[in-house]
N, C-alpha and C positions, 0 to 999 in steps of 0.2 A: 273920577274916583267913585262917585256915587253909582255909576252904571256898573263898574267892576264889582263894587260891594253888593249890589242887587243880584248880579250874575252869580257871585259866590253863594249867596243865600238861596238862590233858586236851585243851584246844583246841590247844595246841602239838603234842601227839601226833597229833591228827587232821590238822593241817597237815603235819607231817613225813611222814605216810603218803600225803598227797595231792600232794606237790610234783612227782611224776613223771607225774601224770595229764596227758593232752594239753590238757584245758581249762584247767588251772592253768598249764601252760607257755605257752599262748597268752596268757592274762591277764598273766603276768609279762612276756612280750615286748611286749605292747601298752602296758603301763604304762611299761616302760623306754623305748620309743620316744617316748611323750608327754613324759616327764620330761626325756629327753635333748634334746628339741626346745626346751626352755626355756633352754638354755645361752646365757649371755652373759658376756663377760669380767668384769664387775663381780660378777655372781652367782657365777661360778667362785671368786672370791676368798673370798666368804662361805662357800661350801660347803667349800672347803679348810680354812678356819678351824674349822668345825663338825666336820669329819671328824678334824682334829687333836685337838680337844677330846675326842673319843671314843676316842682311842688311849690306851695304858697311861700314857704320860707326862702326857697331859691329865687323865686320871682322878686320877692322883697329885696333881697341882697343885690340882685342885678339892677333893680330900679334905683336903689340908693347909690350904687356905683355910677350909674348913668347920670344921676342928678348932679354928680360932682364934676362932670365934663362941661366946660363952658358952652352955654347955649342949649344944652340938652334938657334942662328942666322944662322949659316952655315948649320946645319943639319935639321932644320925645317922651319924657316922663308924664307930662300932663295928658296928652292924647292917649298914651298907653294906659294910664291909670283909669281914664274914662272908659276906654274900650274893654279893659280887663274887667272892670266892675260890671258893665252891662253884659258882656258875653258870659262871665262866670255865673251870674244869677240866672240868666236865661238857660244856660246849659244845665245848671242845677235843676231847674224846673223840668227841662226836657228829659233828663235822666229819670226823674221821678215818674214822668208820664209814660215813657217808652219801656222802662223796666227791662232792658235787654241784659241778659245774663253775661257774665264775663266768661272767657275761655276756661274750660275745666281741665285739670290734671297736668298742666304744664307750667304752673306758676313758680317763679323764683322768689316772689314777694306776694304778700296778701293785700288785697284791697276789698273793702266792704261795700262800696257803692256800686251802682249799676254801670254798664259799660259804655253806652252810646249817649252823647258823643264823649270823647276823651277830654277830660279837663286839662290834662297836660298839653295835648295838641291844641286845644282851644286857646289856652293862655299863652302858649309859646307863639302861636300865630299872632295874637294881639300884641304881645310885647316885642317880638323880633320884627314884625312887619312895621311897627311904629319906629323901631330903631332904624330899619332900612329907609323908610320914608323921611324921617327926620335928619338922618346923616346925609342923605342926598342933598337936602336943602342947606344944611349947615357946613358941611365939609365936602364939597364936590370933588376935591382932589383925592379924598380917601373913600369916596362913596362906593366904588367897586369893591374894595377890601371889606368895608363895613357891611355891605349888602351880602357879600359872599359869606362872611362870618355869621350874619343873622340867619340866613337860609340854612347853613350847615348846622348851627345849633338847634334851630327849630326842627330840622329834619332828624337829627340824632335824638332829640327828646321824644319825638313821635315814634321813631324806630325802636327806642329803648322800651317803650310800652309793649310793643309786639314781642320783642326779644325776651322780655321778662315774663311773658305769658299772661298779662293782665288786660290786654286789648286785642281786638281784631283789627285788621287793616282798615275796614270801613269805619270803625270807631275813630281811628286816627285821622283818616281822610275827612270824615265828618267834622271833627274838631278843627282841623286846619281850615276847611271851607267856612265853617261858622265863625271862628275867630277872625279870619281874614275879612269876611263880609261885614261883620260888625265894625271892625277897625277901619276899613275903607269908608264906611258910612260916617263914622265919627270924624275922620279926617276931612271928609267932604263938608260936613256941617261946620267944623271948626274953621275951615278955610273961608267961610262966609260970615263968621261972627266977629 
């Protein structure tokens, strides 16, 4: 797990250094245009739901719900809480340092902070990767279903940020890589404690 975590963080670093490159900026703009073209009133409601699920309040509600499942407090909520705390604060510092502006002119909601990395993607990776890893250990008979649900939810949270016009693709990819890297390292450390 530690090697996978380090690999995620290395890929994150490569992405962070590349986001200002013209080819990457073009890709981000093209993806944003394509995703924004999918907007429909019914889809908007779904995307608003998933973006809310990725906010602090949504994460807290999910963590409380997970804590009620037998065995999940120790195997999912504890490592997720540690990973969320570490990744959130580090992402907060990176946003302040990189100061990447958000996409302009296409927003369905307003955000005031900088763009890279996406907090929603960072936190969804930390929470739902912990759910996937913990459920694999606790409920192997349901692991495939729980892992599929975790990946789908984290994916829709990240996609909602592009759809709503508040993040670029690379912001979301960066958040997923960073949140996954921190989470995998936390799990590797906790496995030896």
